N, C-alpha and C positions, 0 to 999 in steps of 0.2 A: 653463528654457523650459516654458511650459505646454503641456499636451497639447492638440492641435488638434482641437477638437470640432466643426469646422464642415465638415470634408471630406465627411462621410457623411450629412448631412441629406437627407431625401427630400422631394421636392416634395409639398405637401399637396393637389395637385390629383388627378385621377384617374390611377391607375397600374395597368395590368392586365398580367398574365402569362398566357399561354395554353399549355397543354400538351395531350397527346393525350387525357387522360381527365379533366381538371379545369381550372378556371380560377380565378385568385386576383385580386381587384381590391382595391386599396388606395385608399380615399377618406379624407377627413378623419375619418370615423366609425369604420370597421371593416374589418378584413381578413377575407377569406372563405378558409377552409382546405380542403385536400382532405378529402372526406367520409369519415368512418369510421362504419360501421354501429354502432348502439347496440341492445343486447338488454335484456330484462327479467330477466336473471339475478340471483337473490338467494341469498346464502349466509346460513346461520343459525349464530350463535355465542352460546351461553348464552341462548337465547330472544331474541336480538337479531337482527333482520333487517337485512342490509347489502347494498345494491345494488352490483353489479359489472358494469356494462354493457359493459365491454371485456375481460371474461375470455377471450373467444374469441381475443384477441391472444397468449395464452400458447402457442398452437399456432404455433411458428415457421415451420412449413411451409404454413400456410394460404395459399391463392391470393389471398384477399381481403387478407390482411396484406401479402403481397408487393407487390400493386398499390399499397396505401396507402404503403408504405415507399418505393417508387420515386418516387411523387408527393411525398412529404415530402422526399426527397433533392434533387429538382429545385427545390422551393420554397427549401430552405436555400441552395442555391448561387446562386439568383437574388437572394436577399435580402442576401447578403454583398457589400459594396461592394468592388469590385476595386481601386480606387485605394488605399483605406485598407489593404486586405489586402497589396498590394504594398509599401507603405511599411513596414508592420510586418515583412513577410517579410525585407526587406533588413536592418532593424534587428536582428532576432533572429539572422539569419545572421551578422552582424557580431559579435555578442556570443557566438555559439556557437563562436568560433574559439579553442578551448582543448583541452588534452589532459585527458581524464578517466582517472584511474588508480584502481585498487583496491589495497589493501594487499598486500604480498608474502606469499605463502603457501608455507611450506617443506614439500617432500616429498622424501624420499630424499637430502637434502643440496643439492637444487636449490630455486630460488626462482621461483615462477610468479605471474603477475599478468595481469589484463585491462586493456586500454587502448583508448580510442577517440580518434583524432586528429581535427583539424578536417576537416569534410567527409566523414568516414567514417560509414557508415550502420549498421555492426555492429561489435561489439568483437572485437579479436583478442587472442590469448594469447601471451605471451612468457615465456621462461625465462632466468634468470641463474644463472651458476655460483656466485656469491656476491653479497651485497647491494650491494657497491660495483662490480660488474662493469659496465664501460662499453659492453659489446657484447652487448646482449640478443639472444636467438635467437628468431625467430618460429616457434612450434610448433603454432599453430592458426589457420588463416585461414578464416573462414566462407565467404568468396567461392570458395574452392577445395575445402574439406573437406566442405561441406554438399551435399546433393542439390539439384537445381534447384527453386527455389520454396520452399525451406525457410529458417527463421530460427533463429539461435542465440539461446537464451534467457539467456545469461550465466552458466549453471550448469555447473561442471565440477569433477571430482575426479581427482586423480592418485594412483597406487598408491604404496606405501611405498618402492619402488625406483626411482621416477621413470621407469618404462618405458612405462606405459599411461595415457592420458588419456581418461576417460569424460566425455561431454558431453550435455546435453539440447538437442533441437531440436523444432520442430513445423512443421506446414503449416496455416496459417489455422484454428487450433483451440486450445482450452485443453487438449487432450489431447496428451501429448508422448511422445517416444521417446528412448531412450538409445542412442548409438553409441560406439564405442571406437577411439581412434587409437593405433597403435604408434609411439611417439616415436623408436624406434631406426631403424625402416624408413621412417617417414612414411606408412605405409599405414592406411587405414581398415579395420578388421576387418569381415567380412561379417555377423557376428551383430548383431542389434538387439533391444532390449527395449521393446515398446509398452506402452500402458496406464498411463502415468504422469500425475500431476497436479502442477502448480506451486502447491500449497497448503502454506503453512507449512514444516515440516521434511520434507514428502514429497519434497522435491527433494534430500534427502540420498542420496548413493551412499557406502556405507561399505566401503572395501577391507579384505580381510583382511590378516593380518600379513605374509604371503609374497607378496602381490600376485598371487595366482592367480585371484581372483574378488572379488565384492563383493555386499553385502546392499542391498536396496531394498524399497520398498512399491509394490505394484501393485493395480490395481482392475479390475473388469469394465467395459469401456467400453460405453456405451449404443449402441444401433443408430445408424448414420449418419443425421443429420438430426433425431434425437429426443433429442439430448444434454441440452438445457435442461430437458426434462420428467422427467429421471431423476435420482434421488438418487445419491450416491456409493455404489457397490455392491461388496460382497464384498472389503474390503481384506484383504491378507495380506503377510507379510514373506517374501521369497524370497531365494535365493542364486543368483547367476549365476557359473558357472565358465567362464573364458575358453576359447574354442574349441568351446563347445557352443551349442545353440539355446535361445531363451528358453522354448520349450515344455518343455524338459527341466529347467528350474529347479525345484528342490524348494522346498516350503513349509517355512519354518523356524518360523513361529509364526502362528497364526490363532485368534482368540478366538471362542467360540460367540456366536451372535446378532451376527454381524459387522456388520450394518446399524446397530447402536447406536453403534459406536466409531470414533474417529479414532486413527490410530497416528502416533507420532513415534519416530525412531531416533537413537541416539548410539552411537558406539563408545568404549569405555573407552580411556584414554590408552595403556595397555599392550597394547591390542588383544586382551586375553584375554576380555573380556565384551561382550556386546551389551546396551545399556540401552534397554529398550522402554517407552515411555510411552503409556499409553491414556487417552483421555477419552471418556466418553459424550457423544454429540453435544449433548444437551440439558442437560448438567451442566458445571460449571466445574472440578470436582476431578480429580485425576490418580491413575492406578494405575501403579506402576513395577514392571516385571518385569526380572529379570536373567538373561540366558542365558550360561552359560559356554561358550565356543567350543571347538571341537575335543574335544567330550565328548558323551556320550549323555544328559547331564542335561536334563531339561525346564526351561524358563524358570520362575523362581521369583518369586512375588509378594512383594515386600519392603516396599512402601509403598502405602497406599491411603487416600484421603479423598474424600468426596463433594464437598467445597467447597475444600479446600486444594490448592495446586499445588506440585510438586516439580521441581527442575532439577538435573541432574548437574553437579557442579563438578570432581571428581578422584577418583582412587583410588590406593592403594598396596596392591597385593595385594588381600586381602579387606576392607581398611578403605576406606570410601567417604565422600565429602563431598557433600552436596546443600544447595542453598538451598531455602527453603520460606517461604510466607506462613501456615503453620499457626500461628495465634494470634500472628501478627506481620504486620500489614498492610504494613509497609515491608520485609518479608523479613528472614530470619536464615539463618545457615549452621549445619548440623548434621553430626555424623559418627557413624558406627556401624560395627560389624563385620557382615559379610554374613550370618553365621549368627545374628545377634541384632539385627536391624534395628529391633525395637520399642523397644529401649532405647538411644535415641540420646543424644548429648552435645551441648549447644549450644556451638558453637565461636565464632561471631561473633554476639553478641546483636543484636536489632533496634535500629537507631539512628534518630535524628530525621529522616534523609533516606532516601528510597526507594532500594533497590538495583534497578538496571536489568539489569545483566549482570555476570557473573563470568567472567574468564579465568584459567586456570591457566598461569602463566609462570614458569619457573625455580624451581619448588617454592614459589611464592608465589601468592596470590590477588590479581589486579588487579581491583578492584571499581569498576564505574561506578555512580556515585550520582547522583540527581536532586535538586537543591536549587532550588526555585521555577523549574522548567523549564530550569535550566542544568545541564549535564553536567560531572562532575568524576571524576577517577581517583584512587583511593586503594589503596595496596599493604598487604596484611596477610600475616602468616605463616600457615601451615596450622594454627597453634594459636589463630588469631584475633587476635593482637596487631598493632596498627597499627604500621607501619614508616615510611611516607612517603607524600607526594602526588606525583603526576606532573603537572607544569604545562606546558600548551601556551602559546605566545605570544599566542593569541587564543581567543575563544569560538567554538564551533561544534559541529556533530554529530560525535561520535566513533564510528567504525565499525572494529571489530577484524577481523583475519584470524583464522586458527585458533589454538587453544591451542599453547603451546610448553613442554611439561613439562620438556624436557631442555636448555633454553637460557634465559638471562636476557632474551633479546630476543624481542619480537613487533613487529608492524607495524600501524599504525593509519592510517585515513583521517580527516582532518579536513576538513569541508565547511561552508561558511556562505553567507550570502546574496550576499557579494561576493568569494568565492574558490571556484573550481569543485572542486578537489581538491588536497589536500596530503597527502603520505605521510610519516609520522614513524616512525622506529625508536624503540621504547620499551625502556628498560632498567629492569627491575623491581628490580634490585639498587641502582641509583644514583638512579632517578627521572628520568633525563635523557630528553627527547623531541628527537630529532635529525631535522631536515628531510632527507628523502631525494629527494623529487620534488615539483615544483610545476607545476600544470596551466596556469598563466598565463591569458591571455585579452586580447581587444582592448578593454579599457576601464580606467579608473582607479579602483581600489577606494576610494581616498581621496576620491573625488568624492561618496561616499555615506555615510549615517549609519544605524546601527541602535541603537535604545535599548529598554530594557525598562521597562515601566510596570505599575502595578497599579490596577485599577479595580473599583468595587463592582457586583456583580450585583444582581438584583431583590431577593434576600433578605439583601443585605449581604455576602455572601461576597466576599473579595478575589480577583480573577482576574488572573494574570499575562498580559501581552501584549507581543509584540515589534513594533516599528513601524520600517519602513525607508523612506527617501526620500533625494532628492538634497539635498546641502548647501545649495544656492542656492534651494531650494524656499521660497515664501512661505507662511507659515502664516496664510492669509487666509480659511480656511473655504470655499475654492472648489475644493479639489483632488479630482480623481477618485481614489477609494479602493477598493482591492481588499481585501476582508475574508475571511480563511480561518481555519478551525479544523478540528480532527479529532475529538478528544473521544470516543475509542472504544478498547476492548481494552486499556486501561491503557497505551497507548503515549504516548511524549512526543516528538513530532517537533520538532526545532529548525529555524528557517527555513533551507531549503537553497538552494543556488544554482540559479537558473533564468534562462536567457537571455531568456525571455519577461518575467520580472519586472524584469530590468535594463532591457529596452526600455521597459517601462511606467513605471519610475521616471525613466528618461532623458527621457521626455516630460512630466514633471511630476506623475506619479502617486504615491500612498502605498500601501504594502503593509503590512497589519496582520495579524499571526498570533496569534490568541487561544488561550491554553492552558486551555481550558474543562474543566469537570468531565466525567468519563468517560475522561480520559487518565490518565497515571501521574505527573503533576507532583508530587503529594504522596503517592504510594503507593497502596495498594489502597483506602484509605478514599475517596480522591479519585475513583478509578475507579468504585466502587460508588455514589457519589453522583450519577453520570451515566448509569446504565444501567437497563434494565427500567422499573419504575414511576417512576424518577427521571430518565428521559430528558428530560423537559420542563426540568429544571435546566440541561442543556447548551444547550437552545434559548434559555432566558432569558439565560444567560452570553453567548451569541452576540449577542442583541439588545442587551444592555447594552454590549457592545463598540462597536456602531454608535452608540449614544447617547453614549458617552463621546468618541468621535472627533469627533462633531458639537460637543459641549459644549466640547472643548478646541480648537476652531477648526482642526482638520485638514481638515475637509470639511463638507458640509451634506447635508440630506435630498435624496434622489434622485440623489446623486453617489457612492453606495456600491454596489459590486458584491458580492452574496452568492455566495460560492463554497464548494462542498463536493466532495469526491472520495471515491468508494467508500463506506465506512461513514459518512462525514460528509455525503454527498449528501442523505440524508434530513433531517439537521440543518439545512443551509443552506436547503433547499427549504421546510422547516416554518417557519423564521424569516422568510423572505420572504413566505410566505403569511399568517402571524400579524401581521406588521408591514409591510404593503405600503407604508405612508407613508415608510418609511426608505430603501428600496432602489430604485435606478434601474435595476437589472438583476440577473439571477441566472444563473450559469453552473454547471451541475450535471453532473458527470462520472461515468460508470459507477456510478450510484446504486442503492440499494435504496429504493424509494418506496411499494411496496405492503406495508405492514407487517403485514398479516394473512395473506399467502400466501407470504412469502419463504421459509419453511421447507420448502416442498414441492418445491424445485428444487435440483438438483446438491447442493452442500455447505451448503444453507440451514439444515439442522438444527444445524450448528455455530455458527450465529449466534444460536440461541435464548438461550444464557446471557448474551448481550450485549444483545439487543433485547427479549426476553421471549418467553413461551410463550402462544400464542393460546388453548391449551386451559385455561389458568388464568384464571378470571374477572377477578381484579384486574389481571393483566398484559394481558389482552385489552382491557380498558377503556383502559389507558394507551396501548396500541398504537393503538387506534382514535382516541383523542384527538389524537394528534400525526401520524399517518400522513399524509404529504403527498397521496397519491392520494385518501384518503377525506375530505380537507378540501375537495375540489373539489365543492361541493354546489349552488351557485347562481351565476347570472350575476353577474359583478362585473368591475371593472378590475383585472386582475392585473399586476404588474410584468412587463416583458420577460423571457422565459425562453429560454435556450438549454440544452437537455438533450442530453448526448452519451453514446452507448452503443457498446459493441463488439459486433459482430454475432455473434461466437463466444464472448462472455464467459460463463464458466460459474461465476464467483464472484458477480457481481451480474448475473443473466440479463437480457438486454435488454428483456424484456417489461415491466420496471419503467418504463423510459423510454417505451415505446410507449404503455402504458395512461395514464400520467400526461399525456403530450402530447395524446393524443387527448381526454382529459377536459377539459384546460385550454382547448384550442382550441375545444371545443364551448361552453364557458361564458364565454370571453373577450368582454367587451362594449365593449372600447375598442380603440384602434389600436396598442397594445403587442404586438409580435409574440411568438409562441410557436413556437420552432423546434426541430426534431429533427435532430441531426447523427449519421449512422451511419458508424462505422468499419468498412467492409466487410472481413470476414475477420480482423478483430482480436479479441483477447480482453480481459482485464482489465488493459489496459496493454500487456503483452507482445504482440508481433505487429506494432505499429507500427514502421516504420523511423524513424531520426532525421529524414529528409526528411519523412515524413508527419506526425511530431510537430510539426516547425516550421510546416508548413502549418496544422495545427490550431491552434497557438498564435497564429499571425498572424490567422487568422480570428476567434478569441476576442477579441483586441484590437480588431479592426475592428468587431465586434458591440458591444463596450463603448463605443467611441467614438461610434458612431451613437446608441446608446440614451441615453448620458448627455448627448449634445448636445440630444436631444429635451427635456431637463429644464432 
């Protein structure tokens, strides 16, 4: 069935909306947007003057900004067709009827997991006495255990005796708090630990061996209302002893010049050592400190490199195993004695395929490798000798639970475009993958197709891409097509299940997921080929994907939707601006769009190794050349844009979306709408309930339908 693109067509006659402080009239020629003041602000970089007329929008508390945002919010909701929104809302709700599980995680001989059932807005946590237990016990219910108005963020850790459950929650902010539940009494303890951030491994809570307390990373929280203008401040590793206040928590480790560093924490498997990883915010290399617990010894620096990364794998007493990309872009595994870490032994040499993650299971290494964007599991002994593959019945994203050093079993989530979540028990000794739970869903997976193709980019590089569609779709060059790519931080996302995408495919659409340079599809070399001064490669790869889809008769010009999320928001926006002839619409979510000033806000310094350093002339030039905000220089007809931001986002602060939309609305000289959607009170994804996410997804599809119908 073809996507109905006629429902949302607008009359080409006069269409006016009136609000208290502005009016917008749609004629056949042009939309008139809420007025945003323009200033003559100029910033100077390496003797280059760069205009920034909307820099004032970086002050999130500005009264002028708040007035403008409210007007944009009214405009957005007036422009979304209610009939089409309702159609997609019903479809998405239908395909949302599945159980989402996470892999079982073993603590103290008990097995814990999160699950969200159909219609539930937040995840609950259940406990099993053993993996085959048919009677799971509900141990955390966010509707009962959270304060009023708070949201569970899906992060929890249980102590080694399975007595206490520590969890993260927040209230309309990217700043979070830890609370603790006594699983024996069912009571929430009075103590709480504020000042946490959901960034990378900052979400780790590391319980000590006896379950008397845990280690965590804390920051100085900026003043209320000024959070987006402040950088991450004063990180320190602290220890919280149960029954005490957060104010009494001692500092276990704090580096001098704290503003320079990002901290990550791991606990050794024997719980005798704290593994502390530091990265200077503007550098990619790691420093590894080891702190012996229950001793007066200071943390020892054991590994350090300005460009190479190190990841803890396992230890047996003072013998440690780490993976690293030092002189090995696809990574290798090394081992060394703690007292002689400079003289390491190469255990598992670099192979032809990139290592993604390594789990320590049953005295073996279960290694996830990436081969042309596909994930595989291989089992190696601690001596680096290959033992066996672990084969799943289908391709998908493989997500592990925690390591299991004392058991041959671990548990894995497998998720793909047409199955929401399947949980497998992995036997590292035999290679068996046993299905334990299936999320189900109200649709027929066999009605859909996913295929992998390889297409040439501008410079001839072959790029992998996954394409999904319904089996009965006609390849007639007329199909609405959703093009997504990530291409950042060396990550390799496999197409995940999305009820929104199932709804889109059900209506005759095509979903294309391009594995462009900047990701980790072929290791660190592939990553480096798409970052900093090479960022344009990713844009070229993205554009080439659109051209290939047209050439191969999946779709045609102006029927492609450019989509990017978070780090890929700048990528998709840049592609749509550089090749407006290809794209019929762009949906840009929680993006980074001002590539000259991103490093000035919250954790922006941590993005410098990926995007580039504006203080270096060559990198500044590359940033300026592709920065979406700075490409808005003159009046022209831009494709329809929908830019979505989280009001409380501290990862990609919302000023990126504000400034970009203001600039584009000012310069748009045709009737293609430029809209701003504000998720009030939400952060970088976390903060939205399932209900809110479904509404957002339905509105996106309604916007797409209207825009592609115009073409």
